[in-house]
C-alpha positions as CSV (number, residue, x, y, z in Angstrom):
1,M,-19.2,-12.9,-5.8
2,D,-16.8,-14.8,-8.1
3,K,-15.0,-11.6,-9.0
4,R,-14.5,-10.7,-5.4
5,K,-13.0,-14.2,-4.7
6,A,-10.6,-13.8,-7.6
7,W,-9.7,-10.2,-6.5
8,R,-9.1,-11.4,-2.9
9,E,-6.8,-14.3,-4.2
10,Q,-4.9,-11.8,-6.4
11,E,-4.4,-9.5,-3.4
12,Q,-3.2,-12.4,-1.2
13,Q,-0.7,-13.5,-3.8
14,L,0.5,-9.9,-4.0
15,V,1.0,-9.7,-0.3
16,A,2.8,-13.0,-0.3
17,R,5.1,-11.8,-3.1
18,W,5.7,-8.5,-1.2
19,N,6.6,-10.3,2.0
20,D,8.9,-12.7,0.2
21,A,10.8,-9.9,-1.6
22,A,11.0,-7.9,1.6
23,E,12.5,-10.8,3.5
24,R,15.0,-11.5,0.7
25,Q,16.0,-7.8,0.8
26,R,16.4,-7.9,4.6
27,Q,18.6,-11.0,4.4
28,L,20.7,-9.4,1.6
29,H,21.2,-6.2,3.6
30,E,22.4,-8.3,6.6
31,E,24.9,-10.1,4.4
32,I,26.0,-6.9,2.8
33,S,26.6,-5.3,6.2
34,R,28.7,-8.3,7.3
35,Q,30.9,-7.8,4.2
36,Q,31.6,-4.1,4.7
37,P,35.2,-3.1,3.9
38,S,37.6,-3.9,6.7
39,A,41.3,-4.5,6.8
40,G,42.0,-6.6,3.7
41,S,38.4,-6.8,2.5
42,N,37.0,-5.2,-0.6
43,G,33.5,-5.1,0.7
44,P,30.4,-6.8,-0.7
45,S,30.8,-8.9,-3.8
46,E,29.4,-7.7,-7.1
47,E,27.1,-10.8,-7.2
48,L,25.6,-9.8,-3.9
49,M,25.1,-6.2,-5.0
50,L,23.4,-7.4,-8.2
51,K,21.0,-9.6,-6.2
52,E,20.1,-6.6,-4.0
53,Q,19.5,-4.5,-7.1
54,A,17.2,-7.2,-8.5
55,V,15.2,-7.4,-5.3
56,R,14.9,-3.6,-5.2
57,A,13.5,-3.6,-8.7
58,E,11.1,-6.4,-7.8
59,I,9.8,-4.4,-4.8
60,E,9.4,-1.3,-7.0
61,A,7.3,-3.4,-9.5
62,L,5.2,-4.7,-6.6
63,R,4.7,-1.1,-5.4
64,R,3.4,-0.1,-8.8
65,Q,1.0,-3.0,-8.8
66,V,-0.3,-2.1,-5.3
67,A,-0.8,1.5,-6.5
68,R,-2.7,0.2,-9.5
69,L,-5.0,-2.0,-7.3
70,K,-5.5,0.9,-5.0
71,A,-6.5,3.2,-7.8
72,E,-9.0,0.5,-9.1
73,F,-10.5,0.3,-5.6
74,N,-10.7,4.0,-5.2
75,T,-12.5,4.4,-8.6
76,G,-15.0,1.7,-7.8
77,K,-13.7,-0.9,-10.2
78,R,-13.0,-3.3,-7.4
79,Y,-15.6,-4.4,-4.8
């Protein structure tokens, strides 16, 4: 039972990290869309684009972790 509790906590932390990253990405996309090129504007700042790229990389890492947990579950190593 102790393993199951640890696994469940790990899964909940992963979900929390995923939701946090997804919310940050949503906010960055909104800010980027507000800074789209218009008369006299150069578009989104480089700093903003770097932040978005970092969030995208974090989400990709979380995706790989979810896939790893799913594979462990499907092979019977979890639960």
